[in-house]
Each structure stands twice: as C-alpha cells, then as structure tokens.
C-alpha positions as CSV (number, residue, x, y, z in Angstrom):
1,X,0.0,0.0,0.0
2,X,1.6,3.2,-1.1
3,X,-0.7,5.6,0.8
4,X,-1.8,6.3,4.3
5,X,-5.2,6.3,6.0
6,X,-6.6,9.0,8.3
7,X,-9.5,7.7,10.4
8,X,-12.2,10.3,10.6
9,X,-14.5,8.3,13.0
10,X,-18.3,8.5,12.6
11,X,-18.9,11.6,10.5
12,X,-22.2,13.4,9.9
13,X,-22.3,14.3,6.2
14,X,-23.9,17.5,4.9
15,X,-27.0,15.4,4.1
16,X,-27.4,14.6,7.8
17,X,-26.5,10.9,7.3
18,X,-23.9,9.5,9.7
19,X,-21.2,7.6,7.9
20,X,-19.6,5.2,10.5
21,X,-15.9,4.6,10.6
22,X,-15.1,7.0,7.7
23,X,-11.6,7.4,6.5
24,X,-9.5,9.4,4.1
25,X,-6.7,7.8,2.0
26,X,-3.9,10.2,1.3
27,X,-0.2,10.3,0.2
28,X,2.4,12.9,0.9
29,X,5.5,14.0,-0.9
30,X,8.4,15.9,0.5
31,X,8.8,17.1,4.1
32,X,6.9,19.5,6.3
33,X,9.3,22.3,7.3
34,X,9.5,23.6,10.9
35,X,7.2,26.5,10.3
36,X,4.6,24.1,8.8
37,X,4.0,26.6,5.9
38,X,5.4,24.8,2.9
39,X,2.1,22.9,2.2
40,X,0.4,22.1,-1.0
41,X,-3.0,20.4,-1.2
42,X,-3.6,18.5,-4.5
43,X,-7.1,16.8,-4.3
44,X,-8.0,14.1,-6.9
45,X,-10.5,14.3,-9.6
46,X,-13.5,12.1,-10.6
47,X,-12.2,8.5,-11.1
48,X,-8.7,9.3,-10.2
49,X,-6.6,8.2,-7.3
50,X,-3.3,9.8,-6.1
51,X,-1.2,8.0,-8.5
52,X,-2.9,9.8,-11.4
53,X,-1.8,13.2,-9.8
54,X,1.8,12.3,-9.8
55,X,2.8,13.6,-13.1
56,X,2.7,17.2,-11.8
57,X,5.1,16.5,-9.0
58,X,8.8,16.3,-9.4
59,X,12.3,17.9,-8.8
60,X,12.6,21.4,-10.4
61,X,8.8,21.4,-11.1
62,X,6.5,23.8,-9.4
63,X,5.4,21.0,-7.1
64,X,8.9,20.2,-6.1
65,X,8.9,17.7,-3.1
66,X,12.4,19.0,-2.4
67,X,10.8,22.4,-1.5
68,X,7.1,21.7,-0.6
69,X,5.1,19.2,1.5
70,X,2.5,18.0,-0.9
71,X,-0.6,16.2,0.3
72,X,-2.9,14.3,-2.2
73,X,-6.1,13.5,-0.4
74,X,-8.2,10.9,-2.2
75,X,-11.9,11.9,-3.0
76,X,-14.5,9.8,-1.1
77,X,-16.0,7.4,-3.5
78,X,-12.7,6.7,-5.5
79,X,-12.2,3.3,-4.0
80,X,-9.3,4.3,-1.5
81,X,-11.1,6.8,0.7
82,X,-14.4,5.6,2.1
83,X,-16.4,4.4,-0.9
84,X,-19.3,2.1,-1.8
85,X,-16.7,-0.7,-2.7
86,X,-15.0,-0.7,0.7
87,X,-17.8,0.3,3.1
88,X,-19.7,-2.5,5.0
89,X,-23.4,-2.7,5.1
90,X,-25.7,-0.9,5.4
91,X,-23.8,1.6,3.3
92,X,-22.1,-0.6,0.8
93,X,-22.5,-0.6,-3.0
94,X,-25.6,1.5,-4.1
95,X,-26.5,2.3,-0.6
96,X,-23.5,4.5,0.0
97,X,-24.8,8.0,1.2
98,X,-24.5,11.2,-0.8
99,X,-21.3,13.0,-0.3
100,X,-20.6,16.6,-1.2
101,X,-17.4,18.5,-2.4
102,X,-18.1,20.5,0.9
103,X,-17.8,17.2,2.9
104,X,-14.6,16.3,1.1
105,X,-12.9,19.5,1.9
106,X,-14.1,19.6,5.5
107,X,-12.6,16.1,6.0
108,X,-9.4,17.2,4.2
109,X,-9.2,20.1,6.5
110,X,-9.4,17.8,9.5
111,X,-6.5,15.8,8.0
112,X,-4.4,18.9,7.6
113,X,-5.2,20.3,11.0
114,X,-5.4,17.3,13.2
115,X,-2.8,15.0,11.7
116,X,-0.3,17.7,10.7
117,X,-1.1,20.8,12.9
118,X,-1.0,22.9,9.6
119,X,-2.6,26.3,9.8
120,X,-1.4,27.9,6.6
121,X,-1.6,26.4,3.0
122,X,0.7,27.8,0.4
123,X,-1.4,26.3,-2.6
124,X,-4.4,24.2,-3.3
125,X,-4.3,22.9,-6.9
126,X,-6.4,20.4,-8.8
127,X,-7.7,19.3,-12.2
128,X,-11.6,18.8,-12.9
129,X,-13.3,17.8,-9.7
130,X,-10.0,18.4,-8.0
131,X,-10.2,22.0,-9.3
132,X,-13.7,22.4,-7.8
133,X,-12.2,21.3,-4.4
134,X,-9.5,24.0,-4.7
135,X,-12.2,26.6,-5.1
136,X,-14.0,25.1,-2.1
137,X,-10.8,25.3,0.1
138,X,-10.4,29.0,-1.0
139,X,-14.2,29.8,-0.2
140,X,-14.4,27.7,3.0
141,X,-11.0,28.8,4.6
142,X,-10.1,32.1,3.0
143,X,-7.7,33.1,5.8
144,X,-5.8,29.8,5.6
145,X,-5.4,29.4,1.9
146,X,-2.8,31.6,0.1
147,X,-3.2,30.4,-3.5
148,X,-5.5,28.3,-5.5
149,X,-5.0,27.0,-9.0
150,X,-8.0,25.0,-10.6
151,X,-7.4,23.8,-14.1
152,X,-10.1,22.4,-16.3
153,X,-12.5,22.6,-13.3
154,X,-15.2,25.2,-12.3
155,X,-16.6,26.4,-9.0
156,X,-19.8,24.7,-9.4
157,X,-21.4,22.2,-11.8
158,X,-23.1,24.6,-14.3
159,X,-26.3,23.2,-16.1
160,X,-24.7,21.9,-19.2
161,X,-22.0,20.0,-17.0
162,X,-24.8,18.5,-15.0
163,X,-26.5,17.1,-18.2
164,X,-23.2,15.6,-19.2
165,X,-22.7,13.8,-15.9
166,X,-26.3,12.7,-15.7
167,X,-26.0,11.1,-19.2
168,X,-23.2,9.0,-17.7
169,X,-25.4,8.0,-14.9
170,X,-28.2,7.2,-17.4
171,X,-25.9,4.8,-19.1
172,X,-25.6,2.8,-15.8
173,X,-29.4,3.0,-15.1
174,X,-30.1,1.7,-18.6
175,X,-28.1,-1.4,-17.7
176,X,-30.7,-2.2,-15.0
177,X,-33.6,-1.0,-17.0
178,X,-33.7,2.2,-15.0
179,X,-34.8,0.1,-11.8
180,X,-33.0,1.6,-9.0
181,X,-33.8,-1.4,-6.9
182,X,-31.4,-3.5,-9.1
183,X,-28.4,-1.2,-8.9
184,X,-26.5,-3.6,-6.7
185,X,-26.3,-6.0,-9.7
186,X,-24.1,-3.6,-11.7
187,X,-20.7,-4.8,-12.6
188,X,-17.7,-3.4,-14.2
189,X,-18.7,-4.6,-17.6
190,X,-21.6,-2.2,-17.4
191,X,-19.1,0.6,-17.3
192,X,-18.3,0.1,-21.0
193,X,-21.2,2.3,-22.2
194,X,-20.2,5.1,-19.6
195,X,-16.8,5.1,-21.3
196,X,-18.4,5.6,-24.6
197,X,-20.6,8.4,-23.4
198,X,-17.6,10.2,-21.9
199,X,-15.4,9.7,-25.0
200,X,-17.4,12.5,-26.8
201,X,-16.7,14.9,-23.9
202,X,-13.2,14.4,-22.7
203,X,-11.4,15.6,-25.9
204,X,-12.4,18.2,-28.4
205,X,-13.7,17.9,-32.0
206,X,-10.5,19.2,-33.3
207,X,-8.6,16.5,-31.5
208,X,-10.7,13.8,-33.2
209,X,-10.7,15.6,-36.5
210,X,-6.9,15.6,-36.5
211,X,-6.8,12.0,-35.3
212,X,-4.3,12.8,-32.6
213,X,-5.0,9.3,-31.1
214,X,-2.7,7.9,-33.8
215,X,0.2,9.7,-31.9
216,X,-0.9,7.5,-28.9
217,X,-0.5,4.4,-30.8
218,X,-4.1,3.7,-32.0
219,X,-4.6,2.9,-35.6
220,X,-8.4,3.8,-35.8
221,X,-11.0,5.7,-33.9
222,X,-12.8,2.5,-32.8
223,X,-9.4,1.1,-31.4
224,X,-8.9,4.4,-29.5
225,X,-12.4,4.5,-28.1
226,X,-12.3,0.8,-27.0
227,X,-8.6,0.9,-25.8
228,X,-8.9,4.1,-23.8
229,X,-12.4,5.0,-22.8
230,X,-13.9,1.7,-22.5
231,X,-10.9,0.1,-20.9
232,X,-10.3,2.8,-18.3
233,X,-13.9,3.0,-17.2
234,X,-14.2,-0.8,-16.9
235,X,-11.5,-0.7,-14.4
236,X,-13.7,1.4,-12.1
237,X,-16.3,0.0,-9.7
238,X,-19.8,1.0,-10.9
239,X,-21.1,1.8,-7.5
240,X,-18.0,4.1,-6.8
241,X,-18.7,5.8,-10.1
242,X,-22.3,6.5,-9.2
243,X,-21.2,8.0,-5.9
244,X,-18.6,10.2,-7.5
245,X,-21.3,11.3,-10.3
246,X,-23.6,12.4,-7.5
247,X,-20.8,14.4,-5.9
248,X,-19.9,15.9,-9.3
249,X,-23.5,16.6,-10.3
250,X,-24.2,18.5,-7.1
251,X,-21.0,20.4,-6.8
252,X,-21.3,24.1,-5.8
253,X,-18.9,25.9,-3.4
254,X,-21.8,28.0,-2.1
255,X,-24.2,25.1,-1.2
256,X,-23.2,25.0,2.5
257,X,-24.1,26.8,5.7
258,X,-21.5,29.4,5.2
259,X,-23.0,30.8,1.9
260,X,-26.5,29.4,1.7
261,X,-26.3,29.0,-2.1
262,X,-24.9,32.6,-2.7
263,X,-22.5,31.5,-5.4
264,X,-21.2,35.1,-6.3
265,X,-20.6,35.8,-2.6
266,X,-18.7,32.6,-2.2
267,X,-16.3,33.6,-5.0
268,X,-16.1,37.2,-3.7
269,X,-14.9,35.8,-0.4
270,X,-11.9,33.9,-1.8
271,X,-8.9,35.8,-0.6
272,X,-6.2,33.6,-2.2
273,X,-4.2,34.5,-5.2
274,X,-5.8,32.4,-8.0
275,X,-4.6,31.1,-11.2
276,X,-7.6,29.7,-13.2
277,X,-6.5,27.6,-16.2
278,X,-9.5,26.3,-18.2
279,X,-8.9,24.2,-21.4
280,X,-9.7,26.5,-24.3
281,X,-11.5,23.6,-26.1
282,X,-13.0,21.9,-22.9
283,X,-16.5,21.0,-23.8
284,X,-18.1,20.7,-20.4
285,X,-15.9,22.7,-18.0
286,X,-15.9,25.6,-20.3
287,X,-13.5,28.6,-20.4
288,X,-16.5,30.8,-20.4
289,X,-17.8,29.5,-17.2
290,X,-14.3,29.9,-15.6
291,X,-14.1,33.5,-17.0
292,X,-17.2,34.4,-15.1
293,X,-15.8,32.8,-11.9
294,X,-12.5,34.5,-12.2
295,X,-14.2,38.0,-12.6
296,X,-15.6,37.6,-9.1
297,X,-12.3,36.7,-7.4
298,X,-10.4,39.8,-6.4
299,X,-6.9,38.3,-7.1
300,X,-7.4,36.1,-10.0
301,X,-5.6,35.5,-13.1
302,X,-7.4,33.9,-16.0
303,X,-4.9,31.8,-18.2
304,X,-6.6,29.4,-20.6
305,X,-4.7,26.3,-21.7
306,X,-4.7,26.9,-25.5
307,X,-5.0,23.3,-26.6
308,X,-7.2,21.0,-28.7
309,X,-7.0,18.3,-26.0
310,X,-10.3,19.6,-24.5
311,X,-10.9,18.6,-20.8
312,X,-7.8,16.3,-21.1
313,X,-5.5,19.2,-21.5
314,X,-5.3,19.1,-17.7
315,X,-4.8,15.3,-17.7
316,X,-1.0,15.1,-17.7
317,X,-0.8,13.5,-21.2
318,X,0.2,16.3,-23.7
319,X,3.8,17.7,-22.9
320,X,3.0,21.1,-24.1
321,X,-0.1,21.6,-22.0
322,X,1.8,20.0,-19.0
323,X,4.6,22.6,-19.4
324,X,2.1,25.5,-19.6
325,X,0.4,24.3,-16.4
326,X,3.7,24.0,-14.6
327,X,5.0,27.3,-15.8
328,X,1.8,29.0,-14.5
329,X,2.0,27.2,-11.2
330,X,5.7,28.5,-10.8
331,X,4.6,31.9,-11.6
332,X,1.9,31.7,-9.0
333,X,4.1,30.4,-6.3
334,X,6.7,33.1,-6.9
335,X,4.1,35.8,-6.2
336,X,4.2,37.1,-2.7
337,X,0.9,37.1,-0.7
338,X,-0.1,40.2,1.0
C-alpha cells in the first residue's frame, strides 16, 4: 500500500446521514518544514486516485517535493477513501450515502489540521473535480489558503455539465432498465457504455478531426475509443462511479451553511491569489464559465490552456499543456502574498 489512512470516525455528512468509521486515504511527498507553511494540497478528480496526480510532481517542477510538503487526499468514492466498494453494510454498493464537495474539503481540513497541525496552506491545486475542491478550499478557509490553481475545473457544476454527468449515470441506469432497486447488480462490464458516453466529452472535436489518437499508438477511432475510454472506465467500480457522479453533479462551493447558495458571494470571499486555467476547447468545464468565476475573485488571473486536448489538456498527457500548467504554477508560487 503506497498511501496512508486518516481515520475520521463516525462523520455526519452534509445530508445529515452519519457515515460510520469513515476514512480518508492520502499520500504525501516531501517534508513539512519547521514553520509548517510549505504545504500544497492537491485533491484528486473524478475517477482518479493519487497516482494519477503524480505527473505534476517532481524535482525542479512547481510542485517540487524538495521544497514543498505535498498532500494528495483521495476523493470519497474513489475506492481508496471511504467508498461504496470498501464500506460494509448498510452503506455498501448503491447504498452509499450522498457525499458533497463540501464534505470532502471539511474532511481534508481535518486531516491537515489534526494530523499535521497545519494552519497555513501555500497552494491548493487540482484538475477537474480536483479544481472544484481547490475553489472550495479558498471559499471555506479564506484566511488559511494563500493560493488556488484550479485547471479544467469550475466552482460549481453548471447546467450543461450536469447534463453530461447525468448522461453518464443514465448509461448505468439503462443497464438495470432504470430500476434503482437493481443497482447492486451492476458490474464493471456495465461501465463500457459510460466510457463511450464520456469519449465525446473528454476531448475536443479538433482532437478527433486531426486524429491525434494515432500519436498515442491507436490505428483507428474504434481502437482508441475501446482501448482508452472503455478500458479505463471498466476498471472502475460502478457503485463508486455512481457515488462520484452524485458528488460531481451537485458540486457548488456555495451550497453549504456558510454561503447558503450565494454563489457570487462565495467567489467574492476567496482571498487567495488565484490562477484559473481552463482548457480552451474543454467541452463541459468551459472557459466561459471559468471566466465568469475569475471575474468575481479579487486576485484572480485567467490563463486558458490553448489546446485542442479539451478537458484532457489538464490530464497530464500532452507535454505542451503540461509545461503550460507547470509554468503558471511556478509563476503563481513566486508571487508574494499580502
């Protein structure tokens, strides 16, 4: 096991449900300095685990473990932190309770403060649903977080994004004839269709038109869709996916007791220096949505990733996009905080 476990105990979720013996899986890189102020939080995205974040960590990179203490907390529902696949009855499989982004960040805050006695965070950075969590950190703990850098992730799930995520859920519901009482019969094979649905959203029209999948070793569009999208989704537990889809569909940094749904106010309250990096061709976490969000954060830079890799311009695959993200993070970390 290349990660650690932080026991949360019996937690009351935002829904009011008590999840017994909850836990957060996390991995750290580098060492915490004496002042405990060289901290970077790097939450995982939908379907990802800490390993998928490691492409952005390395010597001489912005997230340099020789300089920073980097914590990657795993999202609840991803199979490592408390999830449908590792929780005993009565909350196993399709019975797992609804978990919000706010819940996740509250638990991460407990990890940071209770386990490591950290009171100041240099940066919270993340891709996709990891990006939403970075916004949530900035809104929930404005005096603690010095910088945020969401890339290809928005501060809430805008209506179009909701429709995309809901279509992925519908693909699973169709496998049980839309009978929610049969959800526990879902298997990983049922994830094949979900992968097909997502294939049209993860990358841009230009990516497919230029057949860039050939550079990844695939001879045809069919081979690419089957070999990447079907394959990667079929490795996921369908009940974990349903849990994460619910989290994603209902993500909104203002849906909590602090802001009571006042979205603009939540953005206004972020004091952190922010570098917001949408993918210029991202089809469902759009640059337009991010631009609106950036306009309401007092210290925000809006720096789109000019790329035809769509949402996956933030996935760590394309070296040019990776360099852009790393360069922007270096610039952000070099800025002094008032």
